[in-house]
C-alpha positions in Angstrom: 9.4 17.2 -9.4 6.6 17.0 -11.9 6.6 13.2 -12.5 5.8 10.2 -10.4 6.3 6.5 -11.1 3.0 4.7 -10.6 3.0 1.0 -10.3 -0.3 -0.9 -10.3 -0.7 -4.4 -8.9 -3.8 -6.5 -8.8 -3.8 -7.7 -5.2 -1.8 -7.3 -1.9 0.3 -10.4 -2.6 1.8 -8.6 -5.6 2.5 -5.4 -3.7 5.9 -4.7 -2.1 6.5 -6.2 1.3 7.9 -3.4 3.3 10.4 -4.7 5.8 10.6 -2.9 9.1 14.4 -2.9 9.0 14.3 -1.0 5.7 11.6 1.6 6.2 9.9 3.4 9.1 6.6 1.6 9.1 4.8 2.9 12.1 1.0 2.6 12.1 -0.5 6.0 11.5 -3.7 7.9 10.8 -4.4 10.7 8.5 -6.2 13.1 10.8 -7.2 15.7 8.2 -6.3 17.1 4.7 -6.0 20.8 4.0 -6.4 21.9 0.4 -4.2 25.0 -0.2 -5.6 26.9 -3.2 -2.3 28.5 -4.3 0.1 26.1 -2.6 2.8 25.9 -5.3 5.1 28.6 -6.5 3.1 28.6 -9.7 -0.1 29.2 -7.8 -1.6 25.7 -8.2 -3.4 23.8 -5.4 -1.7 21.4 -3.0 -3.1 19.0 -0.4 -1.5 18.8 3.0 -2.1 15.5 4.8 -1.7 15.7 8.6 -0.6 12.3 9.8 -0.4 11.1 13.4 1.5 7.9 14.4 0.6 5.6 17.3 3.7 6.8 19.2 2.5 10.4 19.1 4.8 11.4 16.2 3.3 14.0 13.8 4.0 14.3 10.1 2.8 16.3 7.2 2.9 15.0 3.6 2.2 17.5 0.8 1.0 16.5 -2.6 0.3 18.8 -5.6 -3.3 18.9 -6.8 -2.2 17.6 -10.1 -0.6 14.6 -8.5 -3.7 13.8 -6.5 -5.8 14.1 -9.7 -3.4 11.8 -11.6 -3.6 9.2 -8.8 -7.4 9.5 -8.8 -7.5 9.0 -12.6 -5.2 6.0 -12.4 -7.5 4.4 -9.7 -10.6 5.1 -11.9 -8.9 3.5 -14.9 -8.0 0.5 -12.8 -11.5 0.1 -11.6 -13.0 0.5 -15.1 -10.5 -2.1 -16.4 -11.9 -4.6 -13.9 -15.5 -3.9 -15.1 -14.7 -4.5 -18.8 
């Protein structure tokens, strides 16, 4: 997948209210991120997020470097919009 829908809201009251009956919403901490230089089939970077939940569960979420850059650019644009 090379596309991601990004939604921007101005404050927490406008963000989705994730119901515990619909999603697994355990509190968790990102322990570390590992940047893998040639993580994709095409040889592009990825970022592996090591996540640990309060109950001891462990997860890994992998994002492509391009996705991380896209999110960072979107955040930068949102911050600049607020300064204009």
